[in-house]
C-alpha positions in Angstrom: 156.2 46.4 101.2 156.5 48.6 104.4 154.3 46.0 106.4 156.7 42.9 105.2 159.8 44.9 106.0 158.7 45.6 109.3 158.1 41.9 109.8 161.9 41.5 109.3 161.9 40.3 105.6 164.3 41.5 103.0 162.1 42.9 100.2 163.1 43.1 96.7 160.6 45.6 94.9 159.7 45.8 91.2 157.1 47.9 89.1 155.5 46.7 86.0 155.7 49.1 83.2 157.9 52.1 82.6 156.8 54.3 85.6 159.6 56.4 87.4 157.8 57.9 90.3 156.3 54.8 91.8 159.7 53.0 91.8 161.1 55.8 93.7 158.5 55.3 96.4 159.5 51.8 96.6 163.2 52.5 97.0 162.3 55.0 99.9 160.1 52.1 101.6 162.5 49.5 101.4 165.8 51.0 101.0 166.3 48.9 98.2 166.5 50.1 94.7 163.2 49.3 92.7 163.3 47.6 89.1 160.9 48.1 86.4 159.7 44.9 84.4 158.5 46.1 81.0 157.7 43.8 78.1 157.8 46.7 75.6 161.0 48.2 76.5 162.9 44.8 77.0 161.0 42.6 74.3 163.7 39.8 74.8 161.9 37.5 77.5 165.2 35.9 78.6 166.9 39.2 79.2 163.7 40.5 81.0 163.9 37.2 82.9 167.3 37.7 83.8 166.8 41.3 85.1 164.4 40.1 87.5 166.6 37.3 88.8 169.4 39.6 89.3 167.9 41.3 92.0 165.6 38.5 93.2 168.4 36.3 94.2 169.2 38.4 97.3 165.5 38.8 98.5 163.4 37.0 101.0 160.3 38.2 99.2 159.9 39.8 95.9 156.8 42.4 95.6 155.8 43.5 92.2 153.5 46.4 91.8 151.2 46.0 88.8 150.1 48.7 86.2 146.6 49.5 85.8 144.1 46.7 85.9 145.4 43.1 86.0 144.9 42.3 82.4 145.4 46.1 81.1 148.6 46.2 78.8 149.2 47.4 75.1 146.0 47.0 73.1 143.7 44.3 74.0 146.3 41.7 74.3 145.8 40.5 77.8 149.5 39.0 78.1 151.6 41.9 76.5 152.9 44.7 78.8 150.2 43.8 81.7 150.6 42.5 85.1 149.1 39.4 84.0 151.6 39.0 81.4 154.5 39.5 83.9 152.7 37.3 86.2 152.8 34.3 83.8 156.2 34.9 82.4 157.8 34.9 85.9 155.3 32.0 87.1 154.3 34.3 90.1 151.0 34.4 92.2 148.9 37.4 92.0 147.4 39.2 95.1 144.4 41.0 94.0 143.5 44.6 95.4 139.7 45.2 95.1 137.8 48.4 95.6 135.2 47.9 98.2 133.8 51.4 98.5 130.0 51.5 98.4 129.6 47.7 97.6 129.1 44.1 98.8 128.2 41.4 97.0 129.1 42.9 93.8 132.7 42.6 94.8 132.4 38.9 94.7 131.4 39.2 91.0 134.7 41.3 90.5 136.8 38.8 91.8 135.1 35.9 90.4 135.7 37.5 86.7 139.2 38.1 87.5 139.7 34.5 88.8 138.1 33.1 85.7 139.0 35.2 82.9 142.6 33.8 82.5 143.0 30.4 84.7 146.9 30.6 83.9 147.2 33.3 86.3 147.4 32.2 89.7 145.4 34.4 91.8 146.5 33.6 95.6 144.0 35.9 97.3 142.5 39.1 97.7 142.6 42.5 99.9 139.8 44.8 99.9 140.5 48.3 99.8 138.7 51.4 101.0 136.5 49.5 103.5 134.2 51.5 105.7 134.1 49.3 108.7 134.7 45.6 110.2 131.0 45.0 109.5 131.2 46.1 105.9 134.6 43.8 105.5 132.8 40.7 107.0 129.9 41.4 104.5 132.3 41.5 101.3 134.5 38.5 102.7 131.3 36.2 103.0 130.1 37.0 99.5 133.5 36.3 98.0 134.0 33.1 100.0 130.3 32.1 99.2 130.5 32.6 95.2 134.5 32.0 94.8 137.2 29.9 95.7 139.7 33.0 96.3 141.0 33.5 99.7 140.3 36.9 101.3 143.2 37.9 103.3 142.1 41.2 104.8 141.2 44.8 104.1 142.5 48.5 104.1 140.3 51.0 106.0 139.3 54.2 104.7 141.4 56.7 106.5 141.8 60.5 106.2 145.2 62.1 105.7 146.9 59.2 104.1 146.3 60.2 100.4 149.4 60.9 98.3 148.8 63.9 95.9 149.0 63.7 92.3 150.4 65.5 89.4 150.1 65.2 85.5 151.5 61.6 85.2 150.8 60.0 88.6 151.8 60.7 92.0 154.1 63.7 93.1 157.4 62.4 93.7 158.3 61.3 97.1 161.0 63.6 97.4 158.5 66.6 97.3 156.5 65.5 100.3 157.6 66.2 103.6 155.7 63.5 105.7 155.4 60.7 103.0 157.4 58.3 105.4 154.8 59.0 108.0 152.1 58.2 106.0 153.4 55.2 104.5 154.2 53.9 108.0 150.5 54.7 109.1 149.0 52.5 106.2 151.3 49.5 107.1 150.4 49.9 110.8 146.5 49.9 109.6 147.4 46.7 107.5 149.1 44.9 110.3 145.8 45.3 112.3 143.5 44.2 109.3 145.3 41.7 107.0 146.1 37.9 108.1 149.7 38.2 106.8 150.6 34.9 108.0 148.0 33.2 105.9 149.0 35.4 102.8 152.7 34.2 103.2 151.6 30.7 103.5 150.3 30.7 100.0 153.4 31.8 98.6 155.7 29.2 96.9 159.1 28.6 98.4 161.6 29.4 95.2 165.3 29.2 94.5 166.2 32.0 92.1 169.4 31.4 90.2 171.1 34.2 88.2 174.3 33.9 86.0 176.1 37.3 85.5 176.6 37.7 81.9 180.1 39.2 80.6 179.8 42.9 79.2 182.2 44.9 77.1 184.6 47.2 79.2 184.7 50.8 78.6 187.1 51.5 81.5 188.2 55.1 82.0 184.9 56.8 80.3 183.1 58.9 82.8 179.3 59.6 82.5 177.9 62.6 84.4 174.2 62.4 84.9 171.9 65.5 86.2 170.2 64.3 89.6 168.1 66.5 91.7 164.5 67.5 92.2 164.0 68.7 88.8 165.8 65.6 87.1 165.6 62.2 88.6 164.0 59.9 86.2 166.3 57.0 85.5 166.0 53.3 85.5 168.1 51.8 88.1 169.0 49.0 85.6 170.3 51.7 83.3 172.8 53.2 85.6 174.0 49.7 86.7 174.6 48.6 83.3 176.7 51.7 82.9 178.9 50.6 86.0 178.8 47.0 84.5 180.6 48.3 81.4 183.2 49.7 83.4 181.7 53.3 83.2 182.5 55.8 86.3 179.2 57.8 87.0 179.2 61.2 88.5 175.9 62.8 89.5 175.6 66.8 89.5 173.0 69.0 90.2 171.6 71.5 87.6 169.9 73.2 90.2 172.7 73.8 92.7 175.9 73.2 91.1 177.6 76.0 89.1 179.3 74.1 86.4 179.6 70.5 84.7 182.0 68.1 86.3 184.6 66.8 83.8 183.2 63.6 81.7 182.9 61.9 78.5 179.0 62.0 78.1 176.5 64.0 80.0 173.1 62.4 80.5 170.1 64.3 81.3 167.1 62.2 82.2 163.4 63.2 82.7 162.0 64.7 85.6 159.8 68.0 86.3 162.0 71.2 85.2 159.0 72.8 84.7 158.3 73.0 88.5 161.8 74.5 88.9 162.1 76.7 86.1 162.8 79.7 87.9 165.6 78.2 89.8 167.2 76.5 86.7 166.9 79.8 84.8 168.6 81.6 87.7 171.6 79.3 87.5 173.3 81.0 85.0 176.7 79.5 85.3 175.5 75.9 84.8 173.6 76.8 81.8 176.7 78.5 80.4 178.7 75.4 81.4 176.5 73.2 79.5 176.5 75.4 76.4 180.0 75.8 76.2 180.5 71.9 76.6 178.0 71.5 73.7 180.0 73.8 71.5 183.3 72.1 72.3 181.5 68.6 71.0 180.9 67.0 74.1 178.6 64.2 73.9 175.3 64.9 75.6 172.0 62.5 75.5 168.9 64.3 76.9 165.4 62.5 77.7 161.9 64.5 77.9 162.6 66.7 80.7 166.2 67.1 79.8 165.4 68.0 76.3 163.3 70.9 77.5 166.1 72.0 79.5 168.3 72.2 76.6 166.1 74.2 74.6 166.2 78.2 74.3 163.8 78.4 77.3 160.3 77.4 79.0 157.4 79.4 79.0 154.6 79.4 81.4 151.4 81.7 82.0 153.4 84.6 83.2 156.9 84.7 81.8 159.7 83.0 79.6 162.4 81.4 81.4 165.8 81.2 79.7 167.3 77.8 79.6 170.3 76.2 78.1 169.9 77.1 74.5 171.5 74.3 72.6 168.2 73.4 70.6 166.3 76.5 69.2 162.8 76.2 70.6 160.5 76.9 73.6 158.9 74.3 75.9 155.6 75.0 77.6 152.9 72.8 79.6 149.6 72.1 78.0 146.3 71.1 79.8 146.4 67.6 78.1 148.9 64.8 77.7 150.6 65.3 74.2 152.1 62.0 73.9 151.2 59.0 76.0 152.6 55.5 75.5 155.1 53.1 74.0 156.6 54.0 70.5 159.2 53.2 68.1 161.6 55.6 66.4 163.5 54.9 63.2 166.8 57.0 63.1 166.9 58.8 59.6 170.7 59.5 60.0 173.6 58.7 62.0 172.9 59.7 65.7 174.3 59.5 69.1 172.0 56.8 69.8 172.6 54.7 66.7 173.1 54.4 63.0 170.8 55.5 60.2 168.0 52.9 59.5 168.3 51.4 63.4 164.9 51.0 65.3 164.6 52.3 68.9 161.8 51.6 71.3 160.9 53.8 74.1 158.1 55.7 75.8 156.7 59.1 75.9 154.5 60.6 78.6 154.4 64.4 78.7 152.0 67.4 79.0 154.5 69.8 77.6 155.1 70.8 73.9 158.5 71.6 72.7 158.0 74.0 69.6 160.9 74.0 67.5 162.1 74.7 63.8 165.1 72.4 64.5 165.2 69.5 61.9 163.8 66.3 63.4 165.8 63.1 63.3 163.1 60.3 64.1 160.4 58.9 62.1 158.2 58.0 65.1 155.0 55.4 65.2 152.8 54.1 67.9 151.5 50.6 67.4 148.9 48.7 68.8 147.5 45.1 68.1 149.8 45.1 65.2 148.5 48.3 63.6 150.2 51.6 63.4 147.7 54.0 65.0 149.8 57.3 65.0 153.0 58.7 63.1 155.0 61.8 63.8 158.5 63.0 63.8 160.7 63.9 66.8 164.2 63.9 68.1 166.9 66.5 67.6 170.6 66.2 67.2 173.2 69.2 66.9 177.0 68.3 67.1 177.2 65.5 69.5 173.9 66.4 71.6 170.8 64.4 71.1 167.7 65.2 72.7 164.2 63.9 72.3 160.9 63.0 74.5 161.6 59.4 74.1 162.8 57.7 77.3 165.1 54.7 76.8 165.9 51.4 78.5 169.4 50.4 77.7 168.5 46.6 77.9 166.4 47.1 74.8 168.7 45.4 72.6 172.0 43.7 73.1 174.1 46.5 71.8 172.4 49.7 72.4 174.6 51.0 75.0 177.8 49.2 73.7 177.2 51.3 70.4 176.6 54.5 72.0 179.7 54.2 74.3 181.8 53.2 71.4 180.7 56.5 69.7 181.8 58.4 73.0 185.2 56.5 72.9 185.8 56.8 69.3 185.0 60.5 69.2 187.6 61.7 72.3 
């Protein structure tokens, strides 16, 4: 993305799947908000196609970062929730990035396998990663060109100091790495030396993208305040923009630095890494008190994952217990392994902020933390794979007008998900 931007192209970035951190890197690199393309969270293909076109119409080149391997998705269906599935749905070409470390001719076997596994996937070429030298690259390139018809556009050299640190679910957020911009620029400059960008661009189809903006119900006058700082920043850009398309005014605030909540009709606490800032959150007594008082007054509050952790009684680490907001009775703590991982369904067992009793919502959970609580749960959760239920549990809590759960929601999951939520807020004021 940075290489293309350095050449003067207007880039629109996307990410396959539900990841928040990768999209934040895209946004930093390009200066354009990145979007998620997720076939589970947005199961209506027409709606997903429209979300792609909404931003693609303004770009010179759209770059979609895949998820895991090309054909890896939900279960063994190569077309559902996979990079290949998105490529086929959008009819776009695929640039393979293949690891060349400690290999030569075997890389050709890998490329051949990908190229022939599903002929409906348009593989336009390949770039070799982790190459030791120009000689190493030429050996791999010759093997691929000998045994396949896939063009080789270049390579990325192994280099010290450009690796990005990881945490729990993936990369450490870009806002926590001081020299991240310099590292990305260093990689872009290396690619400029070793990738035949002109040949790569010549393989791209010249397309016109058309987008017709839908009409949305209006909730003019409603205000939504959302937590936004180093501790809370997991939001889908399309969610925030859908709120504004509904006529809602968005107000960011910081649980770390602000001392009281702004006036609003709905408060939204997204995910993030509150455990990394537990002490600072605990020390902000005024903000914790302000949130608790708003809850007691009947304010509408929606909390996802890290937001749920913050609204509990406390967060416990190996050394001490940090007091949190105290809306939900319970304490969260980090564990050494993933507690929940992946897509899931939640059936509402009673009327809640997020919908009516009997409604099923979709979302995803990815967390190492555990929230130990005796609060009654409100959702019957299921995880399905290849048409079979593979796990069941309960989750989600609601007290007064505050709902919290480990689920991350996409507001485009159904035509009326956000409308129903905002109608509850407006009717309850």
